[in-house]
C-alpha positions as CSV (number, residue, x, y, z in Angstrom):
1,X,-138.2,-99.7,-26.4
2,X,-139.4,-96.8,-24.2
3,X,-143.0,-96.7,-23.2
4,X,-144.8,-93.4,-24.1
5,X,-145.7,-91.6,-20.9
6,X,-149.3,-90.8,-20.2
7,X,-150.6,-87.2,-20.2
8,X,-151.6,-86.9,-16.6
9,X,-153.1,-83.3,-16.9
10,X,-155.7,-84.6,-19.3
11,X,-157.1,-87.0,-16.8
12,X,-160.4,-86.2,-14.9
13,X,-160.3,-86.9,-11.1
14,X,-162.2,-90.2,-11.2
15,X,-159.7,-91.4,-14.0
16,X,-156.7,-90.1,-12.0
17,X,-158.1,-91.8,-8.9
18,X,-158.3,-95.2,-10.8
19,X,-154.8,-94.6,-12.1
20,X,-153.5,-94.1,-8.5
21,X,-155.1,-97.2,-7.3
22,X,-153.6,-99.2,-10.0
23,X,-150.2,-97.9,-8.9
24,X,-151.1,-99.2,-5.3
25,X,-151.5,-95.7,-3.8
26,X,-154.5,-94.5,-1.6
27,X,-157.3,-92.9,-3.3
28,X,-156.8,-89.4,-1.6
29,X,-153.5,-89.0,-3.4
30,X,-155.3,-88.5,-6.5
31,X,-157.1,-85.5,-5.1
32,X,-153.8,-84.2,-3.9
33,X,-152.4,-84.5,-7.4
34,X,-155.3,-83.0,-9.1
35,X,-155.1,-79.9,-7.0
36,X,-151.5,-79.5,-7.7
37,X,-152.1,-79.8,-11.4
38,X,-155.2,-77.7,-11.8
39,X,-155.5,-75.4,-8.7
40,X,-151.7,-74.5,-8.0
41,X,-150.8,-75.2,-11.7
42,X,-147.4,-76.5,-10.9
43,X,-144.9,-77.2,-13.8
44,X,-142.8,-80.0,-12.2
45,X,-143.8,-83.2,-10.1
46,X,-141.1,-82.4,-7.6
47,X,-143.1,-79.2,-6.5
48,X,-145.8,-81.5,-5.2
49,X,-144.5,-81.5,-1.7
50,X,-147.1,-83.2,0.3
51,X,-146.5,-86.4,-1.7
52,X,-144.0,-88.9,-0.7
53,X,-140.7,-88.6,-2.7
54,X,-141.2,-92.2,-3.9
55,X,-144.4,-91.4,-5.6
56,X,-143.1,-88.2,-7.2
57,X,-140.4,-90.3,-8.6
58,X,-143.0,-92.7,-9.8
59,X,-145.2,-90.0,-11.3
60,X,-142.1,-88.7,-13.1
61,X,-141.6,-92.2,-14.6
62,X,-145.0,-93.0,-15.8
63,X,-146.6,-89.6,-16.7
64,X,-145.9,-86.5,-18.7
65,X,-146.5,-82.8,-17.4
66,X,-147.4,-80.9,-20.4
67,X,-146.2,-77.4,-19.8
68,X,-146.3,-74.7,-22.8
69,X,-143.3,-72.7,-23.4
70,X,-143.5,-68.8,-24.1
71,X,-141.9,-68.1,-27.6
72,X,-143.0,-64.5,-28.1
73,X,-145.4,-61.8,-26.4
74,X,-146.9,-58.7,-28.0
75,X,-148.4,-56.1,-25.8
76,X,-150.7,-53.6,-27.1
77,X,-149.9,-50.0,-26.6
78,X,-153.7,-49.1,-27.2
79,X,-155.1,-51.2,-24.7
80,X,-154.0,-53.9,-21.9
81,X,-154.3,-56.8,-24.6
82,X,-151.5,-59.2,-24.7
83,X,-150.9,-61.9,-27.4
84,X,-148.8,-64.9,-26.7
85,X,-147.3,-67.4,-28.9
86,X,-146.5,-70.7,-27.2
87,X,-144.6,-73.7,-28.1
88,X,-146.2,-77.2,-27.6
89,X,-144.0,-80.0,-26.4
90,X,-143.4,-81.2,-29.9
91,X,-142.3,-77.6,-30.7
92,X,-145.5,-76.8,-32.9
93,X,-146.7,-73.2,-32.2
94,X,-150.1,-71.9,-31.0
95,X,-151.3,-68.6,-30.0
96,X,-153.5,-67.3,-27.1
97,X,-154.7,-63.7,-26.4
98,X,-155.1,-62.2,-22.9
99,X,-157.9,-59.3,-22.7
100,X,-159.2,-57.1,-20.1
101,X,-162.9,-56.2,-19.7
102,X,-164.8,-54.6,-17.0
103,X,-166.5,-57.7,-16.2
104,X,-163.1,-59.5,-15.7
105,X,-160.0,-61.0,-17.5
106,X,-160.6,-63.2,-20.7
107,X,-158.3,-65.5,-22.5
108,X,-158.9,-66.7,-26.0
109,X,-157.3,-70.0,-26.7
110,X,-156.8,-72.2,-29.7
111,X,-157.9,-75.8,-30.0
112,X,-155.9,-76.9,-32.8
113,X,-152.5,-76.2,-34.3
114,X,-153.7,-74.7,-37.7
115,X,-157.0,-75.2,-39.1
116,X,-158.7,-76.9,-42.0
117,X,-161.9,-75.1,-42.4
118,X,-160.6,-72.7,-45.0
119,X,-162.5,-69.4,-44.1
120,X,-161.5,-67.1,-46.8
121,X,-161.0,-64.0,-44.7
122,X,-159.0,-65.9,-41.8
123,X,-155.2,-66.1,-41.3
124,X,-155.6,-69.3,-39.0
125,X,-156.3,-71.6,-42.0
126,X,-153.2,-70.4,-44.0
127,X,-151.1,-73.5,-44.1
128,X,-153.8,-76.0,-43.0
129,X,-154.2,-78.2,-39.9
130,X,-151.1,-79.5,-38.3
131,X,-152.9,-81.5,-35.4
132,X,-155.5,-81.3,-32.6
133,X,-154.5,-80.0,-29.2
134,X,-154.8,-82.1,-26.2
135,X,-156.8,-81.1,-23.2
136,X,-153.8,-80.4,-21.3
137,X,-152.5,-78.0,-24.1
138,X,-155.8,-76.2,-24.2
139,X,-155.6,-75.7,-20.2
140,X,-152.1,-74.8,-20.5
141,X,-152.8,-71.7,-22.4
142,X,-154.9,-70.4,-19.5
143,X,-152.6,-71.7,-16.8
144,X,-149.4,-70.1,-18.3
145,X,-151.0,-66.8,-19.1
146,X,-152.3,-66.5,-15.3
147,X,-148.6,-67.3,-14.4
148,X,-147.0,-65.0,-16.8
149,X,-149.4,-62.1,-16.1
150,X,-150.2,-62.6,-12.5
151,X,-153.8,-62.1,-13.2
152,X,-156.7,-64.3,-12.6
153,X,-158.7,-65.4,-15.5
154,X,-162.4,-65.4,-15.2
155,X,-163.5,-65.9,-18.7
156,X,-162.5,-68.3,-21.5
157,X,-163.3,-68.1,-25.1
158,X,-162.3,-71.1,-27.4
159,X,-162.2,-68.9,-30.5
160,X,-158.6,-68.7,-31.4
161,X,-157.0,-70.9,-34.1
162,X,-158.6,-74.1,-35.0
163,X,-162.4,-75.3,-35.0
164,X,-163.3,-76.6,-31.6
165,X,-165.8,-78.9,-32.9
166,X,-163.3,-80.5,-35.3
167,X,-161.6,-81.5,-31.9
168,X,-164.6,-82.6,-30.2
169,X,-163.6,-85.1,-27.7
170,X,-160.7,-83.1,-26.5
171,X,-162.8,-79.9,-26.4
172,X,-165.4,-81.7,-24.0
173,X,-162.7,-83.2,-21.7
174,X,-161.1,-79.8,-21.7
175,X,-164.4,-78.1,-20.4
176,X,-165.0,-80.6,-17.8
177,X,-161.4,-80.1,-16.4
178,X,-161.7,-76.3,-16.6
179,X,-164.9,-76.3,-14.6
180,X,-164.2,-79.2,-12.2
181,X,-164.6,-77.7,-8.6
182,X,-161.5,-79.5,-7.3
183,X,-159.4,-77.7,-9.8
184,X,-159.9,-74.2,-11.6
185,X,-163.6,-74.3,-10.9
186,X,-164.5,-71.9,-13.8
187,X,-168.2,-71.0,-14.1
188,X,-169.6,-72.9,-17.1
189,X,-171.5,-69.5,-17.8
190,X,-168.2,-67.8,-18.5
191,X,-167.2,-69.9,-21.2
192,X,-167.8,-69.4,-25.0
193,X,-167.2,-72.0,-27.7
194,X,-167.1,-70.8,-31.4
195,X,-167.8,-73.1,-34.2
196,X,-168.1,-72.9,-38.2
197,X,-171.1,-75.1,-37.9
198,X,-170.4,-78.7,-37.7
199,X,-174.1,-79.7,-37.5
200,X,-173.8,-83.3,-35.8
201,X,-171.2,-82.1,-33.3
202,X,-173.5,-79.1,-32.2
203,X,-176.3,-81.6,-31.6
204,X,-173.9,-83.8,-29.5
205,X,-172.8,-80.8,-27.7
206,X,-176.2,-79.9,-26.5
207,X,-176.5,-83.3,-24.9
208,X,-173.3,-83.1,-22.8
209,X,-174.5,-81.1,-19.9
210,X,-172.1,-78.4,-20.6
211,X,-174.3,-75.1,-21.1
212,X,-171.6,-72.8,-22.4
213,X,-172.3,-70.0,-24.8
214,X,-172.3,-71.3,-28.3
215,X,-171.2,-68.8,-30.9
216,X,-171.7,-69.6,-34.6
217,X,-169.5,-68.1,-37.2
218,X,-172.4,-67.1,-39.5
219,X,-170.7,-64.5,-41.6
220,X,-173.6,-64.5,-44.3
221,X,-177.4,-64.3,-44.6
222,X,-177.7,-67.1,-47.1
223,X,-175.9,-70.2,-48.5
224,X,-174.5,-68.5,-51.7
225,X,-172.5,-65.9,-49.9
226,X,-171.6,-68.3,-47.0
227,X,-170.0,-70.9,-49.4
228,X,-168.2,-68.2,-51.0
229,X,-166.6,-67.2,-47.7
230,X,-166.7,-70.5,-45.8
231,X,-166.0,-73.9,-47.4
232,X,-167.6,-75.6,-44.6
233,X,-170.9,-74.3,-45.8
234,X,-170.7,-76.7,-48.8
235,X,-171.2,-79.6,-46.4
236,X,-173.7,-77.9,-44.0
237,X,-176.5,-75.7,-45.4
238,X,-177.5,-72.7,-43.4
239,X,-181.0,-74.2,-42.5
240,X,-179.4,-77.3,-41.1
241,X,-176.8,-75.2,-39.0
242,X,-179.6,-72.8,-37.7
243,X,-181.8,-75.9,-36.8
244,X,-179.0,-77.3,-34.9
245,X,-178.4,-73.9,-33.2
246,X,-182.2,-73.7,-32.3
247,X,-181.9,-77.3,-30.7
248,X,-178.9,-76.2,-28.7
249,X,-180.9,-73.3,-27.3
250,X,-184.0,-75.5,-26.5
251,X,-181.8,-78.1,-24.6
252,X,-179.6,-75.6,-22.8
253,X,-181.4,-72.3,-22.3
254,X,-178.3,-70.4,-23.6
255,X,-179.0,-68.0,-26.3
256,X,-176.8,-68.2,-29.4
257,X,-174.4,-65.6,-30.3
258,X,-174.1,-65.2,-34.3
259,X,-170.8,-64.0,-35.2
260,X,-170.8,-61.8,-38.3
261,X,-167.4,-60.6,-39.9
262,X,-168.2,-57.6,-42.1
263,X,-166.2,-57.7,-45.2
264,X,-166.5,-54.8,-47.6
265,X,-168.5,-55.6,-50.7
266,X,-168.8,-59.0,-49.8
267,X,-171.5,-59.4,-47.1
268,X,-172.1,-55.7,-45.8
269,X,-174.8,-54.4,-47.7
270,X,-178.2,-53.1,-46.6
271,X,-179.9,-55.7,-48.7
272,X,-177.8,-58.4,-46.6
273,X,-178.5,-56.8,-43.4
274,X,-182.4,-56.9,-44.2
275,X,-182.0,-60.6,-45.3
276,X,-180.2,-61.5,-41.9
277,X,-182.8,-59.5,-40.0
278,X,-185.5,-61.7,-41.5
279,X,-183.5,-64.8,-41.1
280,X,-183.0,-64.2,-37.3
281,X,-186.0,-62.4,-36.4
282,X,-188.0,-64.3,-33.7
283,X,-184.9,-66.2,-32.4
284,X,-183.6,-65.8,-28.9
285,X,-180.0,-64.6,-30.1
286,X,-177.3,-62.1,-30.1
287,X,-175.4,-60.8,-33.1
288,X,-171.8,-59.8,-32.8
289,X,-170.7,-57.7,-35.6
290,X,-167.0,-57.9,-36.4
291,X,-165.2,-55.4,-38.6
292,X,-162.8,-58.1,-40.4
293,X,-159.2,-57.6,-39.6
294,X,-157.2,-57.4,-43.1
295,X,-154.9,-60.2,-43.7
296,X,-152.3,-59.6,-46.3
297,X,-152.6,-62.8,-47.9
298,X,-156.3,-61.9,-48.8
299,X,-158.0,-59.3,-51.0
300,X,-160.9,-58.7,-48.4
301,X,-161.2,-55.2,-46.8
302,X,-162.8,-54.1,-43.6
303,X,-166.3,-52.4,-44.0
304,X,-166.3,-48.8,-43.4
305,X,-167.5,-47.5,-39.9
306,X,-170.7,-46.2,-41.7
307,X,-171.6,-49.5,-43.2
308,X,-171.1,-51.3,-39.9
309,X,-173.4,-48.8,-38.1
310,X,-176.1,-49.1,-40.9
311,X,-175.9,-52.8,-40.6
312,X,-176.4,-52.7,-36.8
313,X,-179.3,-50.2,-37.2
314,X,-181.1,-52.5,-39.7
315,X,-180.8,-55.4,-37.5
316,X,-182.1,-53.7,-34.6
317,X,-185.3,-52.9,-36.7
318,X,-185.9,-56.6,-36.5
319,X,-185.6,-56.6,-32.5
320,X,-182.4,-58.3,-32.7
321,X,-179.7,-57.8,-29.9
322,X,-176.8,-56.5,-31.7
323,X,-173.2,-55.4,-30.6
324,X,-170.1,-54.2,-32.4
325,X,-167.0,-56.0,-31.2
326,X,-164.7,-53.8,-29.7
327,X,-161.3,-54.0,-31.5
328,X,-158.6,-54.9,-28.9
329,X,-154.9,-55.3,-29.7
330,X,-155.5,-54.0,-33.3
331,X,-151.9,-52.7,-33.2
332,X,-150.4,-56.2,-32.4
333,X,-152.2,-58.3,-34.8
334,X,-154.6,-59.8,-32.4
335,X,-156.8,-61.6,-34.9
336,X,-156.7,-65.2,-35.2
337,X,-153.6,-66.8,-36.8
338,X,-151.8,-63.7,-37.4
339,X,-148.9,-64.0,-35.0
340,X,-148.5,-67.7,-35.5
341,X,-148.4,-67.3,-39.2
342,X,-145.7,-64.5,-39.2
343,X,-143.6,-66.7,-36.9
344,X,-143.8,-69.6,-39.0
345,X,-143.1,-67.6,-42.2
346,X,-139.9,-66.2,-40.2
347,X,-138.6,-69.6,-39.3
348,X,-139.2,-71.3,-42.9
349,X,-138.3,-68.2,-44.9
350,X,-141.4,-68.5,-47.1
351,X,-145.1,-67.4,-46.9
352,X,-147.5,-70.2,-45.8
353,X,-149.9,-71.4,-48.4
354,X,-153.5,-71.8,-48.0
355,X,-154.5,-75.3,-46.5
356,X,-156.9,-77.5,-47.9
357,X,-160.5,-76.5,-46.9
358,X,-163.4,-78.6,-45.3
359,X,-165.2,-79.0,-48.5
């Protein structure tokens, strides 16, 4: 029976050093391989030309080299946003988005194939969760986009398909690899991780020594509305979620971003803006208002621009830092899960059903 190959791209440098020593190789070979994997981002062991041929063949025998395959690409005619659909080694598909900002190029990556959170206004959860992504598969989204666009990525947002805190161990390993100075060396301050609010993992994350920007998918000022929009709120009351976010701020010094998708006649009234203002007043935070992207399988509609502006004005009255998210790639369906779902529907010939929520 053939032995399953090890995922070499998911090893940290100390782990890779130990692996090479067990193969009878010198320690410095690990640093060379790590450089090829994460700095030069090669797709074949044969490209590692400063390694002996015997070692390259041995690596090929023992390890897999995860490389994503581009399935589809959509480029916005409105801005320079590009959405990619990638195939994983097992042919499951995920999506990633490349965005250009004045402060640098950003990539929004997926952390899971599918999602089990069940948020009512999101396309990512349609069809449920297929599986978690490996650290190598998360890294590969960045590496392939850099190769395919010829552009350097300086910022990463883990806010695509999936709930990062539902794939906790792989998320943490991915972050350590992405910020390793011997590899990509990305600044931890240029990384944002989004979560629906899995309280115990937010608290764990505060202890990891990885002070990324934490973005909480809030979307409601109270438990009643939040439970209607987000099944995860049935397990984690808002009071517990906000306490965990306060703890994260205290331990990392990084202010929390509260993501608030504005849905017409669901959570966008003046009363709800006032309630949110009172809830967040006095917290060192930032609110990112997101006019929700309509999903054809849902009845939810985007708030009017007037309501969005009024909502912002109300929050500012409470001295809360507020921005309205700039819509990028609206003409290519750049919202989470839309490209992946349309691809799955075209392959299966049917429309995906909503997956089981995180009740």
